[in-house]
C-alpha positions in Angstrom: 12.3 62.6 40.7 14.5 61.3 43.5 11.5 60.8 45.8 9.7 58.9 43.1 12.7 56.6 42.6 13.0 56.0 46.4 9.4 55.1 46.6 9.8 52.7 43.7 12.8 51.0 45.3 10.9 50.6 48.6 7.9 49.0 46.9 10.1 46.6 45.1 11.8 45.6 48.4 8.5 45.1 50.2 7.0 43.0 47.3 10.1 40.8 47.3 10.3 40.1 51.0 9.5 36.8 52.6 5.9 36.7 53.9 7.1 34.3 56.7 9.9 36.5 58.0 12.8 34.4 59.3 10.7 31.2 59.7 9.4 29.9 56.4 7.8 26.5 56.5 9.3 23.3 54.9 7.3 20.3 54.1 7.3 18.1 57.2 5.5 14.8 57.7 5.9 11.7 59.8 4.0 8.8 61.5 2.9 8.0 65.0 2.8 4.4 66.1 1.7 3.1 69.5 3.0 -0.3 70.5 3.9 -0.8 66.8 0.4 0.0 65.5 -0.8 3.1 63.7 -2.3 5.8 65.9 -5.3 7.1 63.9 -6.7 10.5 64.9 -3.8 11.5 67.2 -3.0 15.2 67.5 0.6 16.1 66.9 2.0 19.5 68.0 5.6 20.8 67.5 6.8 23.4 70.1 10.0 25.2 69.0 12.9 25.1 71.3 14.6 28.4 72.1 13.6 32.0 71.5 12.1 32.7 68.1 10.9 36.2 68.9 7.6 37.7 69.9 5.4 35.3 68.0 5.0 31.6 69.0 5.1 29.3 66.0 3.3 26.0 66.7 3.1 23.6 63.7 0.5 20.9 64.2 -1.5 18.2 62.5 -3.7 15.1 63.0 -2.8 11.6 62.0 -4.8 9.6 59.4 -5.8 5.9 59.6 -2.1 4.9 58.9 -0.8 7.1 61.7 0.7 9.6 59.2 0.6 13.3 59.7 1.5 16.4 57.7 2.3 19.5 59.7 0.5 22.9 59.2 2.0 26.2 60.4 0.7 29.1 58.3 -1.5 27.4 55.7 -2.9 23.8 55.3 -0.1 21.2 55.3 2.7 23.8 54.5 5.1 22.1 56.9 7.2 23.6 59.7 10.0 26.1 60.0 13.5 24.7 60.3 14.7 24.2 63.9 14.6 22.0 67.0 11.2 21.0 68.5 9.6 19.3 71.5 6.9 17.0 70.1 3.5 16.7 71.9 1.2 13.9 71.1 -2.3 13.3 72.4 -4.4 10.4 71.2 -8.0 10.9 72.3 -10.1 7.7 72.8 -12.8 9.3 70.7 -13.7 12.6 68.9 -17.3 13.9 68.7 -17.2 17.4 67.3 -15.4 19.5 69.9 -15.6 16.8 72.5 -12.7 14.4 72.9 -12.2 11.4 75.1 -9.4 10.8 77.5 -5.8 10.6 76.2 -5.0 6.9 75.5 -1.4 7.8 76.2 -2.3 8.9 79.7 -0.8 12.4 79.2 2.7 11.0 79.0 3.5 13.1 75.8 0.8 15.8 76.3 2.9 18.9 77.2 6.2 20.3 76.0 7.8 20.2 79.5 7.1 16.5 80.1 7.3 14.9 76.6 10.5 13.0 75.8 9.8 13.3 72.1 12.0 15.7 70.0 12.4 16.4 66.3 14.6 18.5 64.0 13.2 20.1 60.9 15.7 21.0 58.2 15.4 23.3 55.2 13.9 21.2 52.4 11.5 18.3 52.7 11.4 16.5 56.0 10.2 12.8 56.2 10.7 12.3 59.9 11.5 8.9 61.5 8.5 7.1 63.0 7.6 8.1 66.6 7.0 4.6 68.1 5.4 5.2 71.5 4.7 2.7 74.2 1.4 2.8 76.2 -0.9 0.6 78.2 -4.2 0.9 76.3 -6.2 -1.5 78.4 -7.3 1.2 80.9 -8.8 3.7 78.5 -12.5 3.6 77.4 -12.9 4.1 73.7 -16.5 5.4 73.7 -18.2 8.3 75.4 -20.1 7.5 78.6 -23.6 6.1 78.0 -26.6 8.5 78.2 -24.6 11.2 76.4 -25.3 13.3 73.4 -22.1 14.5 71.7 -19.9 13.4 74.6 -21.9 15.3 77.3 -23.9 13.7 80.0 -27.5 14.7 80.1 -27.1 16.1 83.6 -24.2 18.4 82.5 -26.5 20.8 80.7 
């Protein structure tokens, strides 16, 4: 009987445990602006600061036409775990399937070790302040090279 009771207690504890461990997500959303204008179809990635254990947790999302994003960590648009983050933003000149154009931001915010952008996610709902980035957009082509199919040159096959 004691063995049966112990098994019952263990099953209850397992069923009540948090499926996210120590890092449950909290709704997190924000907006990316470039030179004061919405950055549509920019990729936003949050890289946690400090040691969070063996698994890397990398919340990310894409901006909509208004530059707004909602982060996804474990499930679609579930948010991000509470903590400090380095924020990476890449804004491709175009997207054609898996092919993306050059970064309109010239890589200035493209890696955790070079970006100047940071964010703090708290327990609860997080409506982050706008990220208002500055960039010279005149040098980036907004279309794939001519003679391409899906962003590849004919001679690249």
